[in-house]
Backbone as numpy.savetxt, mean C-alpha at the origin, in Angstrom:
# Nx Ny Nz CAx CAy CAz Cx Cy Cz
13.72 -23.82 -0.81 14.28 -22.49 -1.12 13.48 -21.62 -2.05
12.89 -22.33 -3.06 12.07 -21.68 -4.10 10.79 -20.95 -3.56
10.16 -21.63 -2.59 9.02 -21.21 -1.89 9.41 -19.82 -1.09
10.51 -19.91 -0.41 11.07 -18.69 0.41 11.23 -17.46 -0.51
11.86 -17.83 -1.63 12.14 -16.69 -2.58 10.86 -16.12 -3.21
9.80 -16.97 -3.45 8.58 -16.49 -3.98 7.92 -15.62 -2.93
7.82 -16.11 -1.58 7.31 -15.23 -0.67 8.00 -13.86 -0.46
9.25 -13.88 -0.58 10.01 -12.67 -0.46 9.65 -11.68 -1.58
9.52 -12.18 -2.80 9.19 -11.28 -3.87 7.78 -10.80 -3.69
6.85 -11.64 -3.27 5.51 -11.14 -2.95 5.44 -10.04 -1.98
6.21 -10.27 -0.80 6.24 -9.23 0.19 6.83 -7.94 -0.35
7.90 -8.02 -1.20 8.50 -6.86 -1.68 7.52 -6.03 -2.57
6.82 -6.78 -3.44 5.81 -6.17 -4.29 4.79 -5.47 -3.57
4.34 -6.09 -2.47 3.21 -5.54 -1.69 3.72 -4.23 -0.99
4.86 -4.26 -0.50 5.47 -3.06 0.16 5.67 -1.93 -0.91
6.11 -2.35 -2.07 6.38 -1.31 -3.13 4.89 -0.62 -3.44
4.01 -1.41 -3.68 2.69 -0.98 -4.10 2.13 -0.06 -3.02
2.29 -0.48 -1.73 1.66 0.39 -0.60 2.57 1.66 -0.51
3.77 1.64 -0.71 4.65 2.89 -0.68 4.16 3.86 -1.83
4.03 3.29 -3.10 3.71 4.06 -4.30 2.27 4.62 -4.04
1.30 3.81 -3.46 -0.01 4.41 -3.27 0.01 5.47 -2.18
0.85 5.32 -1.15 0.91 6.38 -0.09 1.52 7.66 -0.51
2.68 7.61 -1.22 3.35 8.86 -1.66 2.97 9.38 -3.01
2.54 8.40 -3.94 2.27 8.77 -5.33 0.98 9.50 -5.46
-0.13 9.02 -4.79 -1.38 9.66 -5.00 -1.50 10.91 -4.23
-2.33 12.00 -4.80 -2.53 13.16 -3.98 -3.38 12.78 -2.82
-3.40 13.73 -1.86 -4.08 13.50 -0.50 -5.61 13.35 -0.76
-6.09 14.10 -1.77 -7.64 14.07 -1.99 -8.09 12.65 -2.24
-7.29 12.00 -3.19 -7.74 10.61 -3.55 -7.69 9.71 -2.29
-6.74 9.79 -1.43 -6.67 8.98 -0.24 -7.84 9.22 0.70
-8.18 10.43 0.84 -9.26 10.80 1.70 -10.61 10.22 1.01
-10.67 10.25 -0.21 -11.88 9.71 -0.88 -12.14 8.30 -0.79
-10.94 7.58 -0.92 -10.97 6.06 -0.80 -11.02 5.57 0.56
-10.64 6.43 1.59 -10.64 6.02 3.02 -11.31 7.01 3.78
-12.66 7.21 3.68 -13.39 8.21 4.37 -13.44 7.84 5.99
-13.50 6.63 6.24 -13.76 6.19 7.65 -12.50 6.68 8.44
-11.21 6.43 7.98 -10.05 6.81 8.70 -9.93 8.27 8.74
-10.35 8.90 7.69 -10.24 10.46 7.72 -11.25 11.03 8.78
-12.41 10.47 8.92 -13.39 10.96 9.95 -12.88 10.69 11.26
-12.33 9.47 11.45 -11.87 9.01 12.86 -10.72 9.88 13.18
-9.79 10.00 12.33 -8.56 10.75 12.64 -8.76 12.20 12.83
């Protein structure tokens, strides 16, 4: 049970970080850090 709880906390932290990076940063920084996706899209 302890391992399952640890995995859940890690997954939640990763999701929170991804959400904060997606909505918290301005669009200019996202385009600078990911030029390939910007060019393809």
